[in-house]
Every structure is written in C-alpha cells, then in structure tokens.
Residue, then its C-alpha position, 0 to 999 in steps of 0.5 A: x695777405x696774399x695766399x701763399x703758393x705751394x712749391x713744386x715739391x708739394x704738387x703731385x707729379x701725375x693724377x689718374x685719368x680713370x677711377x682707381x679701385x681697391x682691386x687695382x691696389x691688389x685687394x680683390x674684395x669680390x675674390x675674397x668674398x668667394x673664398x669666405x663663402x666657402x670658409x663659412x661652409x667648412x666651419x659650419x661643419x665644426x659647430x655644435x649646440x653651443x655655437x650661437x649665430x654664424x660666421x660673419x659677425x663682428x664677434x663670434x658667440x659661444x655659449x658656455x655649458x654650465x652643466x658640464x662645467x660647474x666651476x669653469x676656468x677658461x684656458x686659452x692660447x695663441x700660436x703659429x706655424x712658423x717657418x714650417x710654412x716655407x716648406x709647405x710653400x716649396x712643396x705646394x703642400x697646404x693641407x696639413x698646416x691647419x692640423x699643425x696649428x690646431x694641434x699645437x694649440x690644443x695641446x697647449x691647453x690640454x695639458x692644464x686639463x682644458x677641454x677645447x671649446x672653440x678656435x679662431x684662425x688668422x690667415x693673411x696673404x698678399x693676393x688671396x688664392x681661393x684654392x689655397x685658402x680652402x685647402x688651409x682652412x679645410x685642414x683647420x676644420x678637419x682638425x678641429x672636428x677631430x679634437x671636438x672644437x668649433x671653428x667659429x671665427x677668424x680673419x682673412x686678410x689680403x695685404x699686397x706687398x707685405x707678403x711674397x708671391x704665393x706666400x702666407x701666414x697662419x696663426x690661431x687662438x683657442x679657448x677651452x674650459x676646465x672645472x677648478x678641482x680638474x685644473x692641472x698646474x704641477x703644483x702637486x709634483x713631488x720628488x720621486x715622481x715618474x716622467x713618461x714621454x709620449x712619442x712626436x711624429x717629428x719636428x712638430x712645428x718647432x726648430x724649423x729655422x735650424x733644420x731648414x738651414x741644415x737640410x737645405x743650405x748645408x746638405x743642399x737637399x731639395x724637398x723632393x729628394x729621397x735622403x737615405x739616412x732618414x729613409x724618406x724624402x726630406x720634405x715629407x720628413x719635415x712636414x709631418x703633422x704636429x700630433x694632437x695628445x688630446x685623447x691620451x691627456x683626457x684619459x690621464x686627467x679623468x682617472x686623476x693620474x698625473x700631477x702635471x704635463x708639459x707640451x714639449x714645443x719650442x725650447x724643447x724638453x730643456x726649456x718646457x719641462x721646468x715650466x711645471x716644476x714647483x720650486x726646489x725640484x728638477x727633473x732627471x731625464x735619462x738619455x737613451x731611454x726613448x728611441x730618437x727619430x732618425x730625422x733628429x740624429x741626421x740633423x745633429x750629424x749635418x751641423x755637428x750640433x751639440x747635444x745641449x743645442x739639440x735638446x733645447x731646440x727640438x722635442x727629440x722624439x718626445x712631444x708630451x711629458x706627463x708627471x705621475x705620482x709614484x703611488x699611481x704609476x702602476x694603475x697609470x701603466x695599466x691604463x695606457x697599455x689598455x688604450x694602446x698608447x705608447x710611452x716611455x719611462x724617461x726619468x724622475x722628479x728630484x730635489x734640485x734647481x728647477x731645471x732638467x739634468x740629463x743623465 
C-alpha cells in the first residue's frame, strides 16, 4: 500500500537554522555551575565529623553517632517559607529567609526532643541569579551553624517560565535524632500541668497571606513606609526572622522538665496546642497573660479581624508553648530564670474535649 501522506497540520511551521542550546531555552548550566561552586563552600563551613563526602553526590551521606545516641529515633520535618517570600522580593531582602526556613524546621523536630543532625534545601527560580542564590544559601548556612546542624545537600533548579522574573521558592528538609527515653510526645501530660509561652519575634513564617492583604491591599502601605501604630517600617516588622527555640528546648529536655511542647505555627495556638494533648484533656489559655506584639493588634484593627480568626492564623506573640508538670514548675522557673529566658505563664491543662479554651 502507498505510504500515507502527513497532513499539513502535522508539519512544523519552521525549523531553526542554527543549533539550539539549553541556554536558549532559559537554562544556563554554566551560570548554575558557578553558583553551585559557591554553595559548596558555604555548605562545607557547616560540616562536622559525621558528614561523609562533600556536596555533589547523588545522595548526601551522614554517619549517625551511636556513641551519642544509644537507642536513636530519627525525627524529620519539611517546610517552606511561604508567601513571606513575596515581601522579600519586593524589598530585595534575601539574607534572612534562609534563617526563617532552618529555624522553623529545627523547632518542629526539637519540640519532640530531637537534636538537629542535617538539613537539605530546595531553591528554585526561573533564571538563576548567582548573587541572590548565594545570599539565600548564606542565610541557610549561618542558621544551620547556629543550630549545630550540617547543610549537607539540596537542589538548585532553574525553571524558566515557571516563576516570575526575580522570584524563587525555598523549602527545606531536616533530620534529627533523639534517644528513645528522651522522646517528648505529650503522652504524659496531665490535668493541672502549667502552660508556659515563649515570645515570638513577630509573625515568624505564618499568616502572611492575610497579613499582606491587610497591610498592602487594605492599608495601602509600602514595605518602606513607617507605620506609627507599630513604631517601625511595615516591611521591617513583617520580615523579622523566625526565632529558633532550640537552646531553651534543650535545657528543658535535659532537665526532664517538660511533658510536651508545641511549636506555634500555621493554625496558631488554637490548632497547634491540641496536637500534643492526650484524649480527654483540653488547654485553658488566659488571654492577656502575655504581651501581644503591636503588629498583631494593628493587623486586627486594619481588617476588623475576629479574635477567633486571629488566634488560629497568627502566633500572637507566642512562638513556643511548653507544658510543665505542676510538681516541677518551681524548678523549671528557676532553670529558665538562671538562663535569662523570658517566658509567660499562659494557662493550664484541664479535663476537656481536646481543644483550646480561651478565658
């Protein structure tokens, strides 16, 4: 039979007259390689004797110290910076978002008693800007170093057409370890236990979609604009770095002073505190027992936001809650006072239906 002829619609409209490269499609491999060489240097500054090999392998290698951890449980978490990045783009401020990411992930595993071991990041943009990339990774490396955590690998991706000009996404993955007998789960929490809250620096990395709408769409502020109600520039208030609570957590865990801890992130106290409460218990939280940061009061006023909505969207000035057994409270207070750790007594555990009751 005669060969079927192709229809005109199957024919390419034109064919390139010169060879097309990956760079022509928007991915400059050489540019990416130069950025990665700098990343290797920054990451290696966080290495310790448990990191095997260097950056560049298909998988990162880490030796678990079985002298330190006799019966180890690995604890992991993954997160991103979210729409806080939108403010970073507008302000051209890329140095602090790495710290936001690392500290968030560290807190997530530390509340279960885990010591951070290593961290991996994911950085993706439409077109790789080596200077911006280096600034972001510098922030990651500094935060890893401060938390005793090795930055041992990650992914740097160029995805033309996927991200807007000058924008990127940033996510991270952390692994830590804790001895089985030091694992903190909340299972031993009892009615009568005391709730203590540790202050946040600001919004940390949560509630930014609502905050941006209120500050920039409703109030029409510019990030560089000074806002009298919060006594600082709008962008400065919103870009305060997510605090790491690792050192205070380690003090409480080492002294066996806490029955459970909650990192107050997306969902606020309302949704995060019940995650550690055993069945049949509730948390009674006294509003007004800690100073609410001015940024939260101003956000509430700008949008006439209800109290319930505020409490389940923002941390409201409390970034970590520790549950202290009543019999250990005096010793825990002495420990924290000696360490000059600021904290507030914000409520108690009571019998109830596994939720937060505000009084």
